[in-house]
BASEMAR-795144 format. One record per residue (C-alpha): x, y, z; residue in one letter; residue number from 1. Coordinates in steps of 0.05 Angstrom, whole numbers. Last residue first. Example, Ala and Ser with C-alpha at 12.3 -4.5 7.8 and 13.67 -1.06 7.14 Angstrom:
(tordren (273,-21,143),'S',2)
(tordren (246,-90,156),'A',1)
END
This chain:
(tordren (2253,1819,2007),'X',185)
(tordren (2288,1851,1948),'X',184)
(tordren (2256,1830,1882),'X',183)
(tordren (2301,1828,1820),'X',182)
(tordren (2289,1752,1813),'X',181)
(tordren (2215,1768,1799),'X',180)
(tordren (2233,1805,1736),'X',179)
(tordren (2219,1879,1725),'X',178)
(tordren (2193,1899,1656),'X',177)
(tordren (2122,1918,1680),'X',176)
(tordren (2142,1980,1718),'X',175)
(tordren (2081,2004,1755),'X',174)
(tordren (2072,2079,1764),'X',173)
(tordren (2073,2112,1833),'X',172)
(tordren (2019,2158,1859),'X',171)
(tordren (2032,2189,1926),'X',170)
(tordren (1974,2227,1956),'X',169)
(tordren (1979,2271,2017),'X',168)
(tordren (1910,2282,2047),'X',167)
(tordren (1894,2333,2100),'X',166)
(tordren (1827,2321,2134),'X',165)
(tordren (1768,2364,2156),'X',164)
(tordren (1727,2339,2096),'X',163)
(tordren (1782,2349,2045),'X',162)
(tordren (1846,2391,2045),'X',161)
(tordren (1893,2371,1989),'X',160)
(tordren (1964,2349,1977),'X',159)
(tordren (2001,2321,1917),'X',158)
(tordren (2060,2275,1903),'X',157)
(tordren (2067,2245,1834),'X',156)
(tordren (2107,2188,1806),'X',155)
(tordren (2169,2182,1761),'X',154)
(tordren (2211,2150,1817),'X',153)
(tordren (2271,2197,1817),'X',152)
(tordren (2240,2261,1792),'X',151)
(tordren (2169,2256,1820),'X',150)
(tordren (2174,2215,1884),'X',149)
(tordren (2245,2236,1904),'X',148)
(tordren (2237,2309,1883),'X',147)
(tordren (2170,2315,1919),'X',146)
(tordren (2198,2286,1983),'X',145)
(tordren (2258,2332,1977),'X',144)
(tordren (2212,2394,1975),'X',143)
(tordren (2170,2365,2032),'X',142)
(tordren (2229,2360,2078),'X',141)
(tordren (2272,2418,2053),'X',140)
(tordren (2239,2479,2085),'X',139)
(tordren (2293,2484,2138),'X',138)
(tordren (2249,2484,2199),'X',137)
(tordren (2268,2516,2266),'X',136)
(tordren (2203,2555,2277),'X',135)
(tordren (2163,2510,2232),'X',134)
(tordren (2119,2540,2177),'X',133)
(tordren (2170,2525,2124),'X',132)
(tordren (2187,2544,2052),'X',131)
(tordren (2261,2536,2038),'X',130)
(tordren (2248,2495,1975),'X',129)
(tordren (2176,2497,1950),'X',128)
(tordren (2132,2436,1966),'X',127)
(tordren (2089,2474,2017),'X',126)
(tordren (2074,2531,1969),'X',125)
(tordren (2005,2513,1941),'X',124)
(tordren (1979,2498,2011),'X',123)
(tordren (2002,2566,2036),'X',122)
(tordren (1941,2612,2032),'X',121)
(tordren (1893,2552,2037),'X',120)
(tordren (1919,2540,2108),'X',119)
(tordren (1933,2466,2116),'X',118)
(tordren (1872,2436,2149),'X',117)
(tordren (1867,2403,2216),'X',116)
(tordren (1894,2343,2254),'X',115)
(tordren (1849,2293,2218),'X',114)
(tordren (1905,2259,2181),'X',113)
(tordren (1907,2222,2115),'X',112)
(tordren (1966,2190,2080),'X',111)
(tordren (1940,2165,2013),'X',110)
(tordren (1983,2116,1975),'X',109)
(tordren (1966,2099,1903),'X',108)
(tordren (1999,2044,1863),'X',107)
(tordren (1990,2059,1790),'X',106)
(tordren (1976,2031,1720),'X',105)
(tordren (1926,1974,1728),'X',104)
(tordren (1903,1998,1797),'X',103)
(tordren (1930,1986,1867),'X',102)
(tordren (1907,2017,1931),'X',101)
(tordren (1943,2036,1995),'X',100)
(tordren (1906,2076,2047),'X',99)
(tordren (1945,2104,2106),'X',98)
(tordren (1903,2133,2162),'X',97)
(tordren (1930,2180,2215),'X',96)
(tordren (1879,2192,2270),'X',95)
(tordren (1869,2238,2329),'X',94)
(tordren (1847,2221,2400),'X',93)
(tordren (1822,2283,2436),'X',92)
(tordren (1860,2303,2499),'X',91)
(tordren (1886,2362,2459),'X',90)
(tordren (1955,2393,2455),'X',89)
(tordren (1943,2418,2384),'X',88)
(tordren (2018,2417,2371),'X',87)
(tordren (2018,2341,2377),'X',86)
(tordren (1972,2337,2316),'X',85)
(tordren (2018,2378,2272),'X',84)
(tordren (2078,2338,2295),'X',83)
(tordren (2044,2272,2279),'X',82)
(tordren (2024,2295,2209),'X',81)
(tordren (2095,2319,2196),'X',80)
(tordren (2122,2253,2222),'X',79)
(tordren (2077,2214,2175),'X',78)
(tordren (2099,2255,2114),'X',77)
(tordren (2173,2254,2132),'X',76)
(tordren (2173,2179,2148),'X',75)
(tordren (2139,2163,2082),'X',74)
(tordren (2189,2206,2043),'X',73)
(tordren (2247,2174,2080),'X',72)
(tordren (2219,2105,2064),'X',71)
(tordren (2219,2123,1990),'X',70)
(tordren (2291,2147,1995),'X',69)
(tordren (2310,2080,2026),'X',68)
(tordren (2274,2040,1973),'X',67)
(tordren (2295,2075,1909),'X',66)
(tordren (2247,2050,1857),'X',65)
(tordren (2203,1992,1835),'X',64)
(tordren (2144,1981,1881),'X',63)
(tordren (2116,1913,1901),'X',62)
(tordren (2048,1893,1929),'X',61)
(tordren (2049,1824,1961),'X',60)
(tordren (2006,1761,1964),'X',59)
(tordren (1952,1785,1916),'X',58)
(tordren (1886,1817,1938),'X',57)
(tordren (1913,1887,1950),'X',56)
(tordren (1876,1940,1990),'X',55)
(tordren (1923,1952,2048),'X',54)
(tordren (1888,1998,2097),'X',53)
(tordren (1936,2018,2153),'X',52)
(tordren (1906,2055,2213),'X',51)
(tordren (1946,2096,2262),'X',50)
(tordren (1910,2121,2323),'X',49)
(tordren (1944,2181,2355),'X',48)
(tordren (1952,2193,2430),'X',47)
(tordren (2023,2220,2422),'X',46)
(tordren (2049,2159,2459),'X',45)
(tordren (2024,2114,2402),'X',44)
(tordren (2053,2157,2347),'X',43)
(tordren (2120,2163,2382),'X',42)
(tordren (2120,2087,2392),'X',41)
(tordren (2108,2075,2318),'X',40)
(tordren (2161,2122,2292),'X',39)
(tordren (2222,2079,2277),'X',38)
(tordren (2192,2009,2277),'X',37)
(tordren (2132,2039,2241),'X',36)
(tordren (2176,2061,2184),'X',35)
(tordren (2205,1991,2178),'X',34)
(tordren (2135,1961,2175),'X',33)
(tordren (2116,2012,2122),'X',32)
(tordren (2174,1991,2077),'X',31)
(tordren (2158,1918,2089),'X',30)
(tordren (2086,1929,2065),'X',29)
(tordren (2111,1966,2003),'X',28)
(tordren (2155,1907,1985),'X',27)
(tordren (2214,1923,1941),'X',26)
(tordren (2235,1921,1867),'X',25)
(tordren (2301,1956,1860),'X',24)
(tordren (2327,2022,1833),'X',23)
(tordren (2400,2036,1843),'X',22)
(tordren (2447,2069,1893),'X',21)
(tordren (2397,2075,1951),'X',20)
(tordren (2419,2128,2000),'X',19)
(tordren (2437,2103,2069),'X',18)
(tordren (2390,2133,2122),'X',17)
(tordren (2351,2069,2134),'X',16)
(tordren (2414,2029,2145),'X',15)
(tordren (2435,2077,2200),'X',14)
(tordren (2364,2075,2230),'X',13)
(tordren (2364,1999,2232),'X',12)
(tordren (2432,1997,2265),'X',11)
(tordren (2412,2049,2316),'X',10)
(tordren (2348,2010,2331),'X',9)
(tordren (2387,1945,2337),'X',8)
(tordren (2434,1978,2387),'X',7)
(tordren (2375,2007,2426),'X',6)
(tordren (2342,1939,2430),'X',5)
(tordren (2407,1905,2453),'X',4)
(tordren (2417,1960,2504),'X',3)
(tordren (2345,1950,2530),'X',2)
(tordren (2353,1875,2534),'X',1)
END
């Protein structure tokens, strides 16, 4: 059973890392479920509560874009929050909250953690290439996340400190011209 699980995990991870060749319509809920398959146990064993608020009344919220790259952005942002919290080495239970809301023009995803502020001296630089605060970091994670969201998917990716929380906000435009038969499930 363990070998079967590990084999499936490797297969899932390999598929996850494949670059998307074209834009598709995909389920945001499914994208998050696949992310949690990869990182969920690490979050749990790191003494972190993860909360997912999906504010959408319809059956499913869909995004048009590059699915695998989008999931890599989510994984990077959630993993960065987890790593920041783990560094604190506290017995306190921390939280990562993901709020997904939908408006007429945009889908908005807020990834919120209570692991401490980003220093105001560097917050404006964290999306720059080669900028890192990690000892062995490359400075490409957040830079690539911004490129994927803004250049490839025509959205925005921002960060702010607010009420003892760090909030990364992804804002992705709706594409009205997509037909239901283009949906990947």
